[in-house]
N, C-alpha and C positions, 0 to 999 in steps of 0.2 A: 485406672492403673495402666501402665505401659506393659509391654511384653518382654521387658528385660532386654538383655543383650540379644540382638537378633542375628541370624545368620547373614552371610554376605552374598546371598543369591542376587541381591539387587545390584551388585557390581557387575558391569559388563566389561568386556575386554577393551583395552585402549586401542585406538586406531591411529595410524600414522598421519592421516589428514584431518584428525578431529580437533586440532588446536591444542593449546597448552593442557597438560594433564590435569592440573588443578581444576580447570573449567570442565574437563570431561567428567571428573568425579562429581562436580555439582550437577552436571547433566544427568548422570546416573541417578542421583537423588531425586531430581525433578521427575524423571520418568517413573521411578518407583512410587513416589508420592501420588502422582496422577493415576497410576494403575492400582493404588491402594496396597501395594506390596510393603510400603512403609506407611505407617499411620501415626497420627498425633500421639505422643507419649512413648513411642519406640525409642529405646536407648541405642545410640550408635557406639561402636567399639572405640576404645581410646585411640587417639591419633597415632601413637607409636605402633600399636598393634596393627592398625589399618595400613600404615605405611609398610610394615613388614609383609603383610599379606599381599599387597599390591606390587611390592618390589620397587617402591619409590622412596625418595628421601622424605624425612619428617616435614621439611619446609613445604613440600608440595601439598601434603595433607593439611597442614596448618592453613595455607592459603585457601584451600578448598573449603574448610570449615568456616573461615572468616567470610568468604564470599557467600556461602550458604546462609550464614546469620544475617548478612546484609540484605539478602533477598527474603528474609523472614521465614526460611525453611527450617532453621534450627534454633534451639535455645540452650544456653549453658546453665547448669544448675550446680555450679561449684563442684564440690567433691563427689556429688552424685553422678556427674558425667554430662554428656551432651545428648539432647533428645530432639526428636522431630517435633516441631512447634505446632500448636493448634492454629487453625486459621485465624488470622488477626482481624478483629472487627474494628475498623477505623471509622468512628462516628462522624468525622469531618471530611473524609476523603471519598469522593465518588469514583467508582471504577469506570473508566471511560472505554466503552465498546462502540463509540460513535465515530471516532476519528480514524480514517484509513491511513495508517503509517506502517512501515515495515517493522517487524519484530526485532528484538536484539539478536545479533548474529550468534549462531551456535559455534562454540569452540574458538571465539575470538575475544580478546580483551580489548574492548573498544577504547578504554582510557589510554592504553599504551599505543593503540593504533593512531589516535588523534595526536598524541604527543609526538610520535615519530613523523607523522605526516606534516604537521605544522613546522617541525624542525627542518625537514627536508625542503619545504617551501622557502623558509627563511635563509637556508644555505644557498639555494639556487636562484633566489630572486632578489632584486633590489628593493629594499624596504621602502624607499621613497616612491617607487612605482606602485607598491601595494597600497599606498595611502593617498593616491591622487586620483583624478578623474581618468576614465578610460572611455574609448569609443564604444558605442553599443554594438552588439553582435558578436563580441569576443575577439580575442587576438588570434593570430594564425595558429598558435599552439592550442588554444581553446577549441577552435574549429576542427583541428586535427583530432583532438580528443573526442569531440562529438562524432566524427566519422568512425573512429575506432569503436566507440560505444554502440553505434547503430549498425555496425557491420553484421551482427547476427540477424537483424531484422531485414536489412535492405541490401546487404552485400557491399560492394565498393561504392562509396558516395563521394562525389566531387566536394572537397572541403569548401569551395566557394559557394555552394548551395546551402551551407549550414549557418544558422544563427545560434549563438549561445545567449540564453535569456535568463533573467533572475526568477526562475520558477515558471511552471506551466500556466499558472493563472494569468500572469502578466503577458505571456505569449498568446494565450487565448484571447485576452482583451485586445491586444494589438491587432490580431488577425480580424476580429470582428470590426474593429474601428476602421481598418484599412480596406476591408473587402465589402463592406455594406454601408448604407447610408441610414440616418435616423428614420424610423418608421418602417424600414424593410423587415422582411420575415426571414428568419433562419429556420431551416428544417432539421428535425431531430426525431429520434424514436420517442415513444410515449413516456418512457422513464429515462431521464438524462441527468448527467452530472450537475449538481446544484450550482457549481461555479459557472457553468454556461448560463444558467437561468439568471443568476445574479448579475453577471457581466452584461448580458443582453438588456436586462431591465435598466441598469445604470446608464447604458449607452443609448437608451430609447429605441431598441430593436425589439421585435417580437419573436417568440419561438413557437412554431406550430409542429404538431405531432404527425408523423407519417405512419400509416398502419404497418404492422409487423405480423409475421407468422413465427413458427418455431425456429426459423433460420435467421430472423432479424428483419430489417427494413425491406419492404416489398418494392421491387423495381418499378412495377406498374403504378403503385401508389405514389412513389416518388415523382414520376413523370406528371401524374395528375396534380400533385400539390405544387410542383414547380410552376405549372401553367396557371393554377388558381391564384397563387400568391406572387407570381413573377419573381420567385426566389432565385438567388444566385449562389447561396452558401448553404452547405449541408454539414452538420456535425455528427460524427460517429465515434463511438468508443467500442471497437469491434472485438477486442480480446479480453475475456474475463470481465465483461462489462460491469461498470459501476452503475447500479447496484446489483443486477440480476446474476452476475457471474457467467452469463451466457457468452459463448464464443461463436462468432459468425463463421460458417464454413467457407471454404475457398470458393466454391461455385457462386455463392451469393455475393461475395466480395467482387468477383469478376463481373457479375451482372450489374452491380451498382456502379462499378468503374465505367462500364460501357455506357450507362445512362449519363454519367458525368461528361464523358467525351462527346456523346451525341448532343447534349444540351449546353455544352460549354459551362458546366457548373464547377465551383470550387468546393472541395471537401476538406474539412479539418478532421484529420484522423488522429484522435487523441488516444495514444496507445501506451499508457503507463505500466500495464501489467503483462505485456507480451513476454517478458523474460521469466515470468512465473509459470507460464503455461507449459505443460509437458510436451505437447506437440502443436505449437501454434501455426496456423496457416500464414502464408505470406501476407504482408500488409496490403491494403488497397493501393498504397503508393507504388507497389510493384506493378499493378495492372494499369494505372493511370498516372504516370510520373509527371505529366504536365498539368495535372488538375488537382493534385493532393498536397496539402500542407501536412507533413508528418511530424507529430509532436511526441517526444519522449523525455521524461523527467527522471532525475535521480531521487526525487523526494519520496516516491512510492516504492522504490526497490533498493535504495541505499540509506540515505539519511535526509530527512526534511531540512535540517539545518544547512545543508550544502547549497540550497537555493539555486540550483542549476537545472536548466532544461535546454533541450536542443530542438530546433525546428529545421526540418529539411524543406527548403522552398521548392515549389514546382519547377521543373526544368524550364529554362529560358525566361523565367519571370524575374524582373529586377527586384532587388531587396529594399530599395530606398523608401518605398511607400510604407512597408511594414516597419522598418527601422524608425521612420519618422513618427508613426503612431506609437511605437514603444517608448520613444524618448519623450513623448508628450506627458507621460505620467511616471516613468521611471527611467532615469538617465542611464543607469548602467547596473550591472551585477556588482555585488560586493567583491572587490578584487581578491581579497584573501581567500574567500570561499571558492571563487572561480579557479584560483591558482591551486587550491587543495584538490578540487575535483579533477583538474587537468593532470596534476601530479599523480594522483591515484590511478587514473585511467591509463596513463602512459607507463607507470611502473608495475602494473598488475595488481596493485592493492585493491582496486575497485572490483576486479574479478573475484578475488579471494573473499572480499566482504560480501559480494552478491551470493556466492556459494554458501557462506555461513547463514545468510538471511533466508535463502531458499530452503536450506535444511531445516531451520527453525520453523519457517512458515508451513512446510509440509507436516512437521510434527504437530503443530498446533491445529492444523486442519483435521488430522487424524483424531486428535484428542476431542475436538469439537464434535465431529460426527459420532464418535463413540459416546460422548457425554450427553448429547442432545437426543441421540437415538431416533433421529428423524430421517426416514428413507427418502423423503422428498428433497432434502438438501442436495444442492449441486455437488457432484463428485468431481471437483476440479481443483486446480491450483489457485494461488492467489492469497490475499490477506483479508478476505471478508467472506461472509456467508449471507445468503438471502433466505430468510425463514418465514414460512407462512404462519400466520397466527390462527388459533381456533376462532370459529365464527362468532363467539361471544365477545370478541375484542374488536374495537376499532383501533387503527394504527396510532393516531395521536393520543388516545386514551391510554394505550399500553405504554407509550413513551413517557407520559407524565407519571403514571403509576410506578414505572421502573425508576424514574428519577427520585421519587419519594423514598424508594427503597435502596438508593445508593448505587444505581446502575444507569449509565448513559447509553442509549441506543438511538437509532434513527428510523423513522417509519417511512413507508413508501411515499407518503405525502410530500416529503422534502424533494423527491426526484420527479414528481408528476408534472408533465408539461401542461396538461389540461387543468383548469382551475379546480375541478371537482372530480371525485370518483364516479364511475358509472354505477348505476343501481346494482347492488348485490356484489360489487367487486371484492375480491379477496384482499385482505389486509396482510401486509408483510412488514418485517423489520430487517434492516441491514445490521449485521453483527460484525464489527471489526475486531480482528484477532491480534493485532500487533502492539497495541498500546499497553496491555497488561505487562507488569514488570516481570512476571514469571509465569510458567505454565501452571504452577500451583494456584496462583491468583486467578488465572484465566478459567481453570476448571471449576473453581468455586463460584465464580461469577456466572458461568454458563449453567450450572446447576440451579442457581437462584433464578435465572431467567426462565428456565424450563418449568420450574415450580410455579412461578408467577403466571406464565402463559396458560397453564392448565387450571388456574383458579376460575371460579365462576361467580357471577353476581357482584363483581367489584369493578365495574367500568367507571363508576364515579371516582373522582380524584380527591384525595385528602389534601387540604391546604392548611 
């Protein structure tokens, strides 16, 4: 039985920068459901009454209730009224906590934003140019947009040093292909982005792990491994690292940059999460601008579908070799998506969208820490968590069991540079927070994960 008509304490005050009011009302509901101030079966007030209490027109509340039903937060029961819905069990849908993508932006109607953005692109662009081949590396407008996007990280950047690429993975593959030869070794930390490992394997390069401490890669260990493997290329993901969420402090960045300068190394600084960090240090590219390829993608902080990433080339380095490598497997970015990315960065839409996504990401992190109740989770920004498993679980076993129960996560094994764990190594999983359609769905998934993690005697997998 529900609690009948409930009081309106779950309604917060509207904010000027919170986006459309109907979406703010939906956000109030999501917060209250996550905090259990609203529970399944609670009856909401009639739309007209709620509109009067909030001082808004009836259409605003109607849109809010419609959107909340779309998100499976509410259910209508005819003359009985509108009620908070019970968690929906979808026997065919797996809840994906494995893919690192940004969450839906708080306070922004993404449907409207896309319609407006594409409309502006079509107004200001020649349709024939949007449907034909383009030179790799981006137009002058694309490069200018890249310079604007990376100004918070690097300050003023010469547009001529910027390449616009169809995603960070293609940029990473092009850099590996152009800066190393088959059989050579790329150096990285012991846990690294799986895309690096995949690209290296496909291109017949090896990846070797450099020892780390609590601050990240050790400069002395890097020098030793460079000499051992005759390595020329180093991969680092120094801010809110995937998967550990660790951020390398400024001093360590400066020390590693000094090693790169001393040994004439090239560093790929893959930095997709810098804009999520509350106080991010300056990139390594700041300390060694002639030795670092700086990579920033829109896929992790705006929308994966934009398929746009920017590479800042090292100072004084020609671009032709990298562009040639890129063209060998992807001729160009999709012109329409490139134009949309450029349009949004130039007109300020990207900044507004980023702010909405950061607001939602922080809210989801707070919910995750509270739901999981794990003091060892990193207290940092970003869109994923790194959770230690109890000793009775091996990472791959937990992943398979979670999959059976309708939850997708990734174990530390997917990020491991070495082929096997060291004896007695701690098992971890990465939990991605952005893919869930709502905070409501996310909290329920996290509760199920926590319950599974604490079960004992179930390491065997049901098939």
